[in-house]
C-alpha positions, 0 to 999 in steps of 0.5 A: 537550470539552477543546481539543486542539492538533494538530501537522500535519506538512505537506508544503509543497513537494517534500522540505520538511515544516513543522509547522502547528498546529490547535485542535480544540474539538468532534467532529462527530456520527458521528466520532471524534477519533483520535491516530495511533500508527504509520504506514507510508510508501507509494511512492505518497506518495513521488511527492508528496515527490519532486515527481514528481506531475503539476504540477496535482496538486502545485499544487492539493493541497499543502500536505498531510499525507501517510501513509495506512496505519496505526493510531490510538488513539481519544481521544474519540467523539461521543455517538452512536458506541460506540467507547471511548477507548483503542481502537486502530483501523486507519484506512481512508484512503478515504471514497467518495462512494457515489453514482458509477457505480463505487461502485454497480456496481464497488466503492468502491475505484474511486470517482472522487470519493473523499476519500483520505488523503495524496492528496486530503485530509490523511493521518495525519501529524498528532497529532490529527484527526477521522474518520468512525467507519464508516471505522475498524476496531477491531484484534482482540485479539492482533494487534500494532499494527505488523502492523495498520499494514500492513492497508492495503497487505495489503488491496490485495494481497488485492484484487489476488489476488482480482481475478486469479482465479488458480487453484492449478494456474496458473503465477503470477509477481509482479514486484516485490521490495518490500513490495507484491510480497511481500504479493501473492506471500504472498496467492497462497501463503497464501490462493490455495494456489499451490504454490512450484513454480507461484509466482515472485517477480521482483526485483532485490535478493537480500536482498529476494527471500530473504524469500520463499524458503520459499513462492516461487521467486525470480528476480533479473531483472538477474543471472539473464538466462537464467532470465528468457529461459526464463520467457517465454510460461510464466505464466497470471497476472503481477502488476506491483507495481513502478511508478515509473520502472521501469514502462518495464521491468517492464510489458514483462517482464510481457507477455513472461512471459505465455503466450497468453490470460494475464492481467496485474494492474497495481498499480504507479503512475507518472506520465506515459505508459508505452510497451508493445508493443501487437502482443504484447498483441494477438497473444497475446490478453492481458488487462491489469487495473488493480487499485487500493486495496481495500474496507472488507470487505478490511480485515476479511478482512486483520485476520482473516488477521493472527490466523493465527500462520504468516501473522503471522510471514511478514508480520513479515519485511517490517517495516523494521528501521529505524524513525523516531519523529516529533517534528519536520518534520525527522524525517519528512523523514529517514524519507521520504528513507530510505524512497525505494526509488529513491534512498534507503537502503531501495532495497537493504534489505527492509521497509516503513518505519514511523514512530511518533508518541509520546504 
């Protein structure tokens, strides 16, 4: 096998990437050698970039390559793997242990011992890397690579909607006008058949909310206070898809919006504790459900959805118009600073920010 020199765009400390080099001379049995093509920047990785993860995680996990959602090209495969060079694949960023209680009884997405790109192991921010062939999925013919790069967050939205067990006759609200919130609302509409009158998307940026106007009713929680007040105690299911520093507000909004016996599906991540009014949860008999990641089955389901032209067009709306080609550590830093939805330009502009790795 020829030698491949990988450039690794490594986060060594908050806000600082450096390039490290690694030489690859062989491929383990059952593995493929991959070359990233396009990847999305997720809010969960922004916590590492900004240094807002728990101190022990930063100390233990950095330096690390970030990025866990995206598309790669097969460069070479071990002799026992049938994938051909040149095949474009979606990378499932999680390698579950397959042995813990979660893996055996709940689902691999809740594995407590998993290796997860951009969290516990290196992610896609490198020019070459090995990966188990069983954790990559060939992209169907006709599915654009940019949209396939969104398979991971789409699978999370798909899983969250299934977890909610929402019915077409129920009133559904999604809090969060970012890509995940939009994707959950779209899953509710396209997969769940929730009619527009029963489906609300709540956010704070009108331009982002406008993307969903043809399939959801939208509410700006800052400028439409009266509407927010009128929506209290009216929803059967509320999805919280914001997280971060806004958690202190959005979870409270979700609890207020739910009618007695309602269900809240929590997708947003944040560090530290979040205060909630426990009496409201108890007195209304609410159920709070954590929904994290997805299974590899969900990836196949999402790739099938992406074959649908109507679904395809609605997903294209949330690909950011601002794109970054990564040739240097500074390029990746610029992309992360832009994509920061709390402090960067992407806070007010819609779309998942994608980064591209040149040939």
